[in-house]
C-alpha positions as MATLAB code, in Angstrom:
seq = 'MEKLVIIPTYNEKENIEAIVRAVSDLDAGYHILIIDDGSPDGTADIVKSLFPKYPGTLFLEERKGKLGLGTAYIHGFKWALDKGYRFIFEMDADFSHNPTDLERLYNACKNEDADVAVGSRYVKNGAVENWPTNRILLSKGASLYTRMITWMPIMDPTAGFVCYKNQVLEAINLDAIHFTGYAFQIEMKFASWKLGFKIKEVFITFKDRKLGASKMNKGIVKEGILGVLRLKWESMFKNYRCKVTKVNTQPTLFAQDIAVQSE';
ca = [
      10.713  -13.504   -7.470;
       9.762  -10.147   -8.924;
       6.281   -8.755   -8.173;
       3.793   -9.297   -5.354;
       0.407   -7.602   -5.017;
      -0.867   -7.505   -1.427;
      -4.655   -7.271   -1.090;
      -6.134   -7.043    2.438;
      -9.730   -8.259    2.721;
     -12.630   -8.179    5.109;
     -16.013   -9.292    3.729;
     -15.090   -9.045    0.054;
     -16.860  -12.132   -1.275;
     -18.466  -10.065   -4.070;
     -15.103   -8.885   -5.383;
     -12.364  -11.315   -4.463;
     -12.583  -13.829   -7.319;
     -12.913  -11.069   -9.905;
      -9.935   -9.078   -8.590;
      -7.717  -12.179   -8.483;
      -8.716  -12.998  -12.043;
      -8.143   -9.407  -13.248;
      -4.609   -9.242  -11.813;
      -3.727  -12.722  -13.050;
      -5.116  -12.019  -16.528;
      -2.568   -9.226  -16.961;
      -0.174  -12.102  -17.652;
       2.677   -9.944  -16.360;
       4.096  -12.212  -13.671;
       2.238  -10.828  -10.666;
       1.860  -12.989   -7.598;
      -1.039  -12.201   -5.269;
      -1.150  -12.354   -1.469;
      -4.588  -12.062    0.105;
      -4.562  -11.179    3.796;
      -7.976  -11.917    5.220;
      -9.003  -10.732    8.662;
     -11.414  -13.533    9.509;
     -14.144  -12.430    7.083;
     -17.411  -13.989    8.250;
     -18.758  -13.915    4.680;
     -16.399  -16.664    3.485;
     -13.903  -14.536    1.538;
     -11.013  -16.799    2.567;
     -12.857  -19.919    1.427;
     -13.327  -18.395   -2.013;
      -9.594  -17.691   -2.205;
      -8.812  -21.281   -1.234;
     -11.118  -22.535   -3.971;
      -9.005  -20.617   -6.503;
      -5.694  -22.234   -5.532;
      -5.940  -25.009   -8.167;
      -6.482  -22.407  -10.901;
      -3.541  -20.235   -9.804;
      -0.922  -22.653   -8.428;
       2.202  -20.979   -7.092;
       0.938  -17.443   -7.767;
      -1.982  -17.002   -5.353;
      -1.396  -17.063   -1.598;
      -3.553  -16.544    1.484;
      -2.712  -15.434    5.004;
      -5.610  -15.709    7.435;
      -5.768  -13.668   10.621;
      -8.259  -14.029   13.441;
     -10.369  -10.940   13.754;
     -10.458   -7.519   12.153;
      -7.004   -6.193   13.058;
      -6.829   -3.219   10.727;
      -5.492   -2.243    7.311;
      -2.106   -1.112    8.566;
      -1.271   -4.310   10.423;
      -2.446   -6.341    7.425;
      -0.014   -4.553    5.139;
       2.833   -4.820    7.640;
       2.149   -8.558    7.830;
       2.215   -8.687    4.043;
       5.402   -6.630    3.744;
       7.258   -8.947    6.086;
       5.928  -11.989    4.215;
       7.054  -10.498    0.891;
      10.548   -9.640    2.133;
      10.957  -13.101    3.605;
      10.057  -14.617    0.217;
      12.441  -12.343   -1.681;
      10.079  -10.230   -3.806;
      11.648   -7.151   -5.403;
       8.549   -5.021   -6.020;
       5.693   -5.057   -3.489;
       2.313   -3.487   -4.247;
      -0.635   -2.340   -2.135;
      -4.049   -2.585   -3.784;
      -7.706   -2.643   -2.728;
      -9.942   -5.606   -3.449;
     -12.957   -3.580   -4.592;
     -11.732   -2.350   -8.028;
     -11.363    1.232   -6.828;
      -7.825    0.666   -8.112;
      -7.674   -0.444  -11.744;
      -5.475   -3.569  -11.989;
      -4.142   -2.425  -15.374;
      -2.472    0.512  -13.583;
      -0.180   -1.921  -11.774;
       2.070   -1.880  -14.827;
       2.397    1.899  -14.713;
       3.394    1.817  -11.049;
       5.818   -1.009  -11.766;
       7.358    0.900  -14.665;
       7.919    3.964  -12.457;
       9.972    1.869  -10.018;
      11.588   -0.438  -12.561;
      12.517    2.041  -15.300;
      12.010    5.597  -14.019;
      14.221    5.613  -10.923;
      11.389    5.780   -8.371;
      11.768    3.934   -5.079;
       8.084    4.347   -4.259;
       5.368    4.826   -6.898;
       2.033    6.221   -5.688;
      -1.179    5.916   -7.690;
      -2.363    9.492   -7.274;
      -5.820   11.003   -7.667;
      -4.600   14.570   -7.255;
      -1.819   15.061   -9.778;
      -2.342   16.170  -13.389;
      -4.694   13.763  -15.214;
      -5.630   12.030  -11.940;
      -9.335   11.741  -11.171;
     -12.047   10.347   -8.901;
     -15.258    8.773  -10.194;
     -18.571    8.105   -8.443;
     -17.668    9.783   -5.177;
     -20.110   12.201   -3.517;
     -18.932   15.788   -3.231;
     -18.493   15.621    0.555;
     -16.194   12.575    0.213;
     -14.062   14.356   -2.399;
     -13.790   17.467   -0.224;
     -12.836   15.352    2.788;
     -10.129   13.531    0.831;
      -8.676   16.651   -0.774;
      -8.816   18.478    2.540;
      -6.978   15.629    4.243;
      -4.270   15.732    1.577;
      -3.792   19.496    1.922;
      -3.807   19.254    5.717;
      -1.183   16.491    5.631;
       1.122   18.466    3.339;
       0.823   21.558    5.516;
       1.663   19.683    8.724;
       4.345   17.286    7.472;
       5.793   19.296    4.541;
       5.783   16.113    2.481;
       5.768   17.018   -1.238;
       3.092   14.423   -2.062;
      -0.265   15.449   -3.517;
      -2.106   12.266   -2.478;
      -0.554   11.133    0.827;
      -3.544    8.941    1.812;
      -3.414    6.954   -1.439;
      -3.556    3.189   -0.996;
      -2.374    2.104   -4.461;
       1.405    1.934   -4.097;
       4.488    0.094   -5.346;
       7.539   -0.205   -3.078;
      10.956   -1.425   -4.036;
      12.094   -4.018   -1.537;
      14.988   -1.752   -0.475;
      12.463    0.705    0.957;
      10.627   -1.852    3.067;
      13.919   -3.384    4.187;
      15.078    0.036    5.345;
      11.981    1.005    7.313;
      11.539   -0.299   10.824;
       8.101   -1.747   10.107;
       7.486   -2.361   13.798;
       7.629    1.412   14.312;
       4.643    1.954   11.982;
       1.679    1.913   14.328;
      -1.301    3.518   12.587;
      -4.007    1.280   11.127;
      -6.292    3.383    8.891;
      -5.534    6.126    6.379;
      -2.887    7.443    8.743;
      -0.970    4.225    8.016;
      -0.700    5.216    4.366;
       0.549    8.651    5.375;
       3.105    7.251    7.813;
       4.557    4.793    5.281;
       5.096    7.577    2.765;
       6.449    9.848    5.488;
       8.951    7.208    6.611;
      10.056    6.594    3.014;
      10.480   10.316    2.443;
      12.351   10.886    5.712;
      14.805    8.128    4.764;
      15.566    9.891    1.493;
      13.840    7.575   -0.957;
      12.491    8.942   -4.227;
       8.680    8.988   -4.361;
       6.920    9.440   -7.703;
       3.200    9.996   -8.128;
       1.554    8.299  -11.114;
      -1.874    9.567  -12.130;
      -4.809    7.178  -11.787;
      -8.585    7.325  -11.916;
      -9.979    6.151   -8.596;
     -13.455    4.600   -8.868;
     -15.726    4.092   -5.896;
     -16.628    0.482   -5.163;
     -19.726   -0.986   -6.830;
     -20.030   -4.096   -4.665;
     -19.570   -4.624   -0.935;
     -19.477   -2.108    1.894;
     -16.996    0.716    2.420;
     -14.646    0.365    5.400;
     -14.643    4.133    6.059;
     -15.786    5.143    9.543;
     -15.447    8.027   12.005;
     -12.582    6.305   13.817;
     -10.500    6.200   10.642;
     -11.162    9.884    9.952;
     -10.254   10.823   13.546;
      -7.039    8.796   13.345;
      -6.139   10.610   10.142;
      -6.657   14.075   11.662;
      -4.949   13.464   14.996;
      -2.445   10.998   13.538;
      -0.842   13.592   11.288;
      -0.190   15.859   14.253;
       1.212   12.956   16.236;
       3.319   11.910   13.235;
       4.878   15.362   12.948;
       5.571   15.563   16.680;
       7.068   12.075   16.928;
       9.227   12.634   13.845;
      11.456   14.844   15.989;
      12.312   11.830   18.147;
      11.403    8.712   16.157;
      13.930    6.749   14.131;
      12.365    4.890   11.217;
      15.658    3.257   10.256;
      16.369   -0.393   10.832;
      19.328   -2.616   10.121;
      19.234   -4.275    6.706;
      20.841   -7.670    6.474;
      20.526   -8.132    2.747;
      19.323   -6.054   -0.173;
      19.565   -7.480   -3.684;
      22.515   -9.704   -2.750;
      24.656   -6.733   -1.683;
      26.642   -6.721    1.602;
      25.018   -5.632    4.832;
      23.674   -2.086    4.593;
      22.019    0.416    6.844;
      19.055    2.592    5.920;
      21.159    5.743    5.706;
      23.408    4.055    3.164;
      20.401    2.999    1.103;
      19.030    6.522    1.253;
      22.272    7.876   -0.207;
      22.227    5.279   -2.976;
      18.638    6.100   -3.880;
      19.272    9.800   -4.470;
];
């Protein structure tokens, strides 16, 4: 199996059917995994009602309670690796990420030698629409702050529209990724970068949601600020590598070997 789009949800009944339809209508072979954190608005029931229309391409994992974005993606990554997907995507359910841009992220990993492709708001031709000025300043400030602390050469480290080759997720010790909000996005990119994988930013236009409520809160912002400092400190002691039992039918490899191959 080739491509899996992971979409975490919590109270996304206004968007979920439309986003599933938009990704499926690309007719490009994408499978979709919805990870719902016990949405009380019935999001999971809507997904289940779509199974007959998208047999074998739409999947649902239900979790009890709101456990956080980071743990949802880790759950999805492990699910994807277990099923043998080669390219694994992160995407929001609210259309802030344009589904048509999936192909550009895929192309960067498939044909342009990237191991991780990031849909970036802050590279040339990238943009943000319908955000208030204070939100833009907060986001850009967070990106600059992250680069200064971690030295990661990534313009949009908090971006949540990403494509990973399976080798990257196989190499990272996913159980060592412990942040749940925007800091999760930073830590995943940091771990990929520390292991020597090639990260390419692909410009996108990020549009603020029209339907549903934003998940942004003060706790997420605080985690992002303090999490970057903690990330930098722990990087002096933390080992993100894990043993890889199988990558694309090759013999057993270790993360450091994969890192060398990806350069």
